[in-house]
BAFI-3210 file (N, C-alpha, C; in Angstrom, 3 decimals, decimal comma, padded with zeros to 6 digits):
// residues 58
n [1|2|3|4|5|6|7|8|9|10|11|12|13|14|15|16|17|18|19|20|21|22|23|24|25|26|27|28|29|30|31|32|33|34|35|36|37|38|39|40|41|42|43|44|45|46|47|48|49|50|51|52|53|54|55|56|57|58]
n.u [005,719|005,840|004,020|004,152|003,353|003,518|002,885|002,249|002,610|000,828|-001,578|-004,300|-004,254|-006,009|-006,306|-003,779|-002,242|000,059|003,346|005,968|008,704|008,199|009,608|010,150|009,606|007,714|006,804|005,045|004,731|003,457|004,357|003,841|003,761|003,885|001,074|000,225|-002,560|-004,818|-006,733|-009,445|-011,440|-010,252|-007,982|-009,074|-010,203|-007,882|-006,633|-008,516|-008,321|-005,668|-005,837|-007,499|-005,846|-003,777|-005,208|-006,046|-003,708|-002,930]
n.v [015,936|017,272|017,339|018,844|018,504|020,441|019,879|017,249|014,785|014,871|014,550|012,517|009,809|007,822|006,653|006,277|008,097|009,630|009,273|009,860|011,255|009,892|009,091|011,253|013,455|015,424|016,475|015,320|013,953|013,896|012,341|012,822|011,510|012,009|010,743|009,270|008,214|009,708|009,306|011,147|011,861|010,976|012,572|015,163|014,897|014,577|017,064|018,700|017,676|018,327|021,108|021,507|020,603|022,502|024,831|024,322|024,509|027,052]
n.w [-030,765|-027,546|-024,640|-021,661|-018,291|-015,616|-012,930|-013,098|-011,761|-009,744|-010,916|-011,702|-013,928|-015,371|-017,905|-018,777|-020,326|-019,928|-020,933|-020,678|-018,818|-016,465|-014,250|-012,704|-009,862|-009,936|-012,524|-015,483|-018,770|-022,146|-025,004|-028,358|-031,504|-035,072|-036,662|-034,492|-032,558|-030,344|-027,462|-027,394|-025,471|-023,074|-023,101|-022,879|-020,327|-018,835|-019,197|-017,917|-015,308|-014,721|-014,792|-012,602|-010,525|-010,720|-010,122|-007,507|-006,083|-006,206]
ca.u [005,376|005,840|003,173|004,640|002,465|004,442|002,476|001,624|002,654|-000,339|-002,774|-004,696|-004,204|-006,528|-006,167|-002,361|-001,754|001,434|004,281|007,305|009,028|007,476|010,454|010,286|008,758|006,724|006,183|004,769|004,602|002,918|005,032|002,943|004,444|003,003|000,350|-000,328|-003,951|-004,980|-008,100|-009,875|-012,156|-009,273|-007,118|-009,842|-010,317|-006,563|-006,447|-009,380|-007,755|-004,460|-006,273|-008,006|-004,662|-003,102|-006,073|-006,108|-002,424|-002,584]
ca.v [017,015|016,887|018,150|018,648|018,947|020,799|019,196|016,039|013,671|015,019|014,405|011,132|009,483|006,452|006,121|006,045|008,937|010,055|008,264|010,421|011,903|009,143|008,878|012,494|013,624|016,478|016,620|014,193|014,448|013,044|012,474|012,481|011,505|012,105|009,515|008,714|008,533|010,040|009,178|012,533|012,011|010,827|013,752|016,268|014,647|014,829|018,529|019,230|017,266|019,131|022,469|021,474|020,521|023,811|025,805|024,017|024,822|028,442]
ca.w [-029,902|-026,147|-023,763|-020,299|-017,216|-014,545|-011,694|-013,605|-010,811|-008,872|-011,741|-011,967|-015,352|-015,472|-019,259|-019,044|-021,419|-019,663|-021,415|-020,605|-017,538|-015,443|-013,086|-011,951|-008,681|-010,108|-013,839|-016,366|-020,138|-023,195|-026,292|-029,455|-032,797|-036,225|-036,927|-033,254|-032,250|-028,936|-026,975|-027,200|-024,198|-021,998|-023,142|-022,303|-018,889|-018,255|-019,178|-016,848|-014,025|-014,525|-014,471|-011,225|-009,637|-010,745|-009,443|-006,081|-005,458|-006,554]
c.u [005,394|004,965|003,597|003,673|003,340|004,127|001,806|001,631|001,466|-001,656|-003,069|-004,781|-004,701|-006,376|-004,708|-001,805|-000,326|002,373|005,727|007,469|008,348|008,294|010,600|009,313|007,615|006,042|005,954|004,582|003,947|003,709|004,070|003,723|003,419|002,366|-000,210|-001,783|-004,063|-006,455|-008,586|-010,561|-011,190|-008,355|-007,823|-009,962|-008,987|-006,285|-007,280|-008,815|-006,501|-004,828|-006,776|-006,856|-003,974|-003,910|-006,053|-004,812|-001,997|-002,361]
c.v [016,468|017,874|017,850|019,269|019,173|020,086|017,857|014,856|013,710|014,813|012,925|010,925|008,054|005,835|005,868|006,851|009,419|008,935|008,746|011,138|011,200|008,932|010,117|012,575|014,601|016,431|015,283|014,774|013,398|013,347|011,988|012,597|011,600|010,743|008,844|009,110|008,714|009,923|010,572|012,747|011,918|012,040|014,957|016,112|014,935|016,327|019,144|018,886|018,080|020,564|022,529|021,404|021,875|024,855|025,570|024,384|026,247|029,274]
c.w [-028,485|-025,385|-022,337|-019,317|-015,991|-013,235|-012,018|-012,651|-009,857|-009,615|-011,969|-013,475|-015,575|-016,860|-019,634|-020,196|-021,191|-020,087|-021,378|-019,270|-016,371|-014,173|-012,217|-010,797|-008,908|-011,459|-014,519|-017,760|-021,026|-024,458|-027,365|-030,762|-033,914|-036,493|-035,683|-033,106|-030,749|-028,579|-026,573|-025,855|-023,014|-021,934|-022,526|-020,791|-018,188|-018,164|-018,062|-015,472|-013,719|-014,149|-013,029|-010,229|-009,572|-009,972|-007,931|-005,348|-005,729|-005,315]
res [x|x|x|x|x|x|x|x|x|x|x|x|x|x|x|x|x|x|x|x|x|x|x|x|x|x|x|x|x|x|x|x|x|x|x|x|x|x|x|x|x|x|x|x|x|x|x|x|x|x|x|x|x|x|x|x|x|x]
***
């Protein structure tokens, strides 16, 4: 599964969850394969940070 964050380059990712589309100027993505484990707290923080970025640029 790929989760793409349209304004991901503007989102702080201290846990390093973004692992795809890192060369782009705007978006970032997380590729998740079956069996991968995801840091739930870091993922929630990333979603909240992305929502804040999207809201601030509305």
